[in-house]
DRENDO-1510 file (C-alpha; in Angstrom, 1 decimal, always signed):
<recs>
REC; n; res; u; v; w
REC; 1; MET; +99.9; +104.0; +120.9 .
REC; 2; ASN; +100.1; +100.8; +118.9 .
REC; 3; GLU; +100.6; +98.8; +122.1 .
REC; 4; TYR; +97.6; +100.4; +123.7 .
REC; 5; ILE; +95.4; +99.8; +120.7 .
REC; 6; LEU; +96.6; +96.2; +120.6 .
REC; 7; SER; +96.0; +95.6; +124.3 .
REC; 8; ARG; +92.5; +97.1; +124.0 .
REC; 9; ALA; +91.7; +95.0; +120.9 .
REC; 10; ILE; +92.8; +91.8; +122.7 .
REC; 11; ASP; +90.7; +92.7; +125.7 .
REC; 12; ILE; +87.6; +93.3; +123.5 .
REC; 13; ILE; +88.1; +90.1; +121.5 .
REC; 14; HIS; +88.5; +87.9; +124.6 .
REC; 15; GLY; +85.7; +89.7; +126.4 .
REC; 16; SER; +83.3; +89.3; +123.4 .
REC; 17; ALA; +84.2; +85.6; +123.2 .
REC; 18; LYS; +83.6; +85.1; +126.9 .
REC; 19; MET; +80.3; +87.0; +126.6 .
REC; 20; TYR; +79.1; +84.5; +123.9 .
REC; 21; GLY; +80.6; +81.4; +125.6 .
REC; 22; VAL; +83.1; +80.7; +122.9 .
REC; 23; GLU; +86.9; +80.4; +122.8 .
REC; 24; SER; +89.1; +83.0; +121.2 .
REC; 25; GLN; +92.6; +82.8; +119.8 .
REC; 26; ILE; +94.7; +85.6; +118.5 .
REC; 27; ASP; +97.8; +85.2; +116.3 .
REC; 28; ILE; +99.8; +88.4; +115.7 .
REC; 29; VAL; +101.2; +88.0; +112.2 .
REC; 30; GLY; +102.5; +91.5; +111.6 .
REC; 31; LYS; +102.6; +95.0; +112.9 .
REC; 32; ALA; +103.8; +98.4; +111.9 .
REC; 33; GLY; +106.0; +100.4; +114.2 .
REC; 34; SER; +106.9; +104.0; +114.3 .
REC; 35; SER; +110.2; +105.8; +114.4 .
REC; 36; ASP; +111.2; +109.3; +115.5 .
REC; 37; PRO; +113.5; +111.2; +113.1 .
REC; 38; SER; +117.0; +112.1; +114.2 .
REC; 39; PRO; +116.6; +115.7; +115.4 .
REC; 40; GLU; +120.0; +116.6; +114.0 .
REC; 41; LEU; +118.6; +116.0; +110.5 .
REC; 42; LEU; +115.6; +118.3; +110.7 .
REC; 43; PRO; +117.5; +121.6; +110.1 .
REC; 44; TYR; +119.5; +120.0; +107.3 .
REC; 45; ILE; +116.4; +118.6; +105.5 .
REC; 46; ARG; +114.6; +121.9; +106.0 .
REC; 47; ALA; +117.6; +123.8; +104.4 .
REC; 48; GLN; +117.6; +121.4; +101.4 .
REC; 49; ALA; +113.8; +121.6; +100.9 .
REC; 50; SER; +113.9; +125.4; +101.1 .
REC; 51; LYS; +116.1; +125.5; +98.0 .
REC; 52; VAL; +113.3; +123.9; +95.9 .
REC; 53; LYS; +111.2; +126.7; +94.6 .
REC; 54; ASP; +108.0; +124.7; +94.3 .
REC; 55; VAL; +108.0; +123.6; +98.0 .
REC; 56; ALA; +105.0; +125.5; +99.4 .
REC; 57; SER; +105.6; +124.7; +103.1 .
REC; 58; ILE; +107.7; +122.6; +105.3 .
REC; 59; VAL; +106.3; +121.0; +108.5 .
REC; 60; ASP; +108.7; +119.4; +111.0 .
REC; 61; THR; +107.2; +116.4; +112.7 .
REC; 62; THR; +108.6; +114.2; +115.5 .
REC; 63; SER; +107.3; +110.8; +114.4 .
REC; 64; ALA; +107.1; +108.7; +111.2 .
REC; 65; GLY; +103.9; +106.8; +111.4 .
REC; 66; GLY; +103.3; +103.2; +110.6 .
REC; 67; SER; +105.1; +102.6; +107.4 .
REC; 68; GLU; +106.7; +99.5; +108.6 .
REC; 69; ASP; +109.4; +99.1; +105.9 .
REC; 70; ALA; +110.7; +102.6; +106.4 .
REC; 71; THR; +110.3; +102.7; +110.1 .
REC; 72; TYR; +112.1; +99.4; +110.6 .
REC; 73; LEU; +114.9; +100.6; +108.4 .
REC; 74; MET; +115.1; +103.9; +110.3 .
REC; 75; GLU; +115.3; +102.1; +113.6 .
REC; 76; ARG; +118.1; +99.8; +112.3 .
REC; 77; VAL; +120.1; +102.8; +111.0 .
REC; 78; LYS; +119.8; +104.5; +114.4 .
REC; 79; GLN; +120.8; +101.3; +116.2 .
REC; 80; ILE; +124.1; +101.2; +114.4 .
REC; 81; GLY; +124.8; +104.9; +115.1 .
REC; 82; GLY; +123.4; +106.5; +111.9 .
REC; 83; LEU; +120.9; +109.3; +111.5 .
REC; 84; ALA; +117.5; +108.7; +109.9 .
REC; 85; SER; +114.4; +110.6; +108.9 .
REC; 86; TYR; +111.2; +110.2; +106.8 .
REC; 87; LEU; +109.9; +112.7; +104.3 .
REC; 88; VAL; +106.3; +113.0; +103.1 .
REC; 89; PHE; +105.4; +115.2; +100.2 .
REC; 90; GLY; +101.8; +116.4; +100.3 .
REC; 91; THR; +99.6; +116.1; +97.2 .
REC; 92; THR; +96.0; +116.0; +96.3 .
REC; 93; LEU; +94.7; +112.4; +96.2 .
REC; 94; ALA; +91.8; +111.0; +94.2 .
REC; 95; ALA; +91.4; +108.3; +96.9 .
REC; 96; GLY; +93.2; +107.0; +100.0 .
REC; 97; HIS; +96.1; +104.6; +99.9 .
REC; 98; HIS; +95.4; +100.9; +99.0 .
REC; 99; ASN; +92.4; +102.0; +97.0 .
REC; 100; GLU; +91.8; +101.2; +93.3 .
REC; 101; LYS; +91.3; +104.9; +92.6 .
REC; 102; PHE; +94.5; +106.0; +94.3 .
REC; 103; ASP; +96.3; +108.6; +92.2 .
REC; 104; ILE; +98.7; +111.4; +92.9 .
REC; 105; ASP; +99.6; +114.6; +91.2 .
REC; 106; GLU; +102.8; +113.7; +89.4 .
REC; 107; GLU; +104.1; +117.2; +89.6 .
REC; 108; VAL; +104.7; +116.6; +93.3 .
REC; 109; MET; +107.0; +113.7; +92.4 .
REC; 110; LYS; +109.3; +116.2; +90.6 .
REC; 111; ILE; +109.4; +118.3; +93.8 .
REC; 112; ALA; +110.2; +115.2; +95.9 .
REC; 113; VAL; +113.0; +114.1; +93.5 .
REC; 114; LYS; +114.6; +117.6; +93.6 .
REC; 115; THR; +114.4; +117.7; +97.4 .
REC; 116; LEU; +115.9; +114.2; +97.8 .
REC; 117; ALA; +118.6; +114.9; +95.2 .
REC; 118; LEU; +119.6; +118.0; +97.1 .
REC; 119; CYS; +119.7; +116.0; +100.4 .
REC; 120; ALA; +122.0; +113.4; +98.7 .
REC; 121; LEU; +124.2; +116.0; +96.9 .
REC; 122; HIS; +124.8; +118.0; +100.0 .
REC; 123; SER; +125.2; +115.1; +102.4 .
REC; 124; HIS; +128.8; +116.2; +103.1 .
REC; 125; GLU; +127.1; +119.0; +105.1 .
REC; 126; LEU; +125.4; +116.6; +107.5 .
REC; 127; PRO; +126.3; +116.4; +111.1 .
REC; 128; LEU; +128.5; +113.4; +111.9 .
REC; 129; SER; +126.5; +110.2; +112.7 .
REC; 130; LYS; +126.3; +109.3; +116.3 .
REC; 131; GLY; +129.3; +107.2; +117.3 .
REC; 132; ASN; +131.3; +108.2; +114.2 .
REC; 133; ALA; +133.0; +111.2; +115.6 .
</recs>
């Protein structure tokens, strides 16, 4: 999807410049990739999250969106044979990310910490990493 959007944006920029008789130059200075979770981890994470009484629902997804630091880390872990996933804990928001009024319900942070702690404490139950059999 990112490549398609980038390609379309470049076409539009160059087309607009040509339409107005000016030159255009595009310098790509950053981008955010995506990463699919290791399918082997989904049942494990679901099992740990289901132990936390305040978890209202669990939704499995097949892609971590464009959080470049996390997705680059996930991809590197998978490249060297490890397993990786990305967890999102839903909360009410006063405003969207990167907004001066951004605020979250701190009670959700407790749920996240409990869930992540269980994932770490029970990591011996994880399936073997790819290539480490």
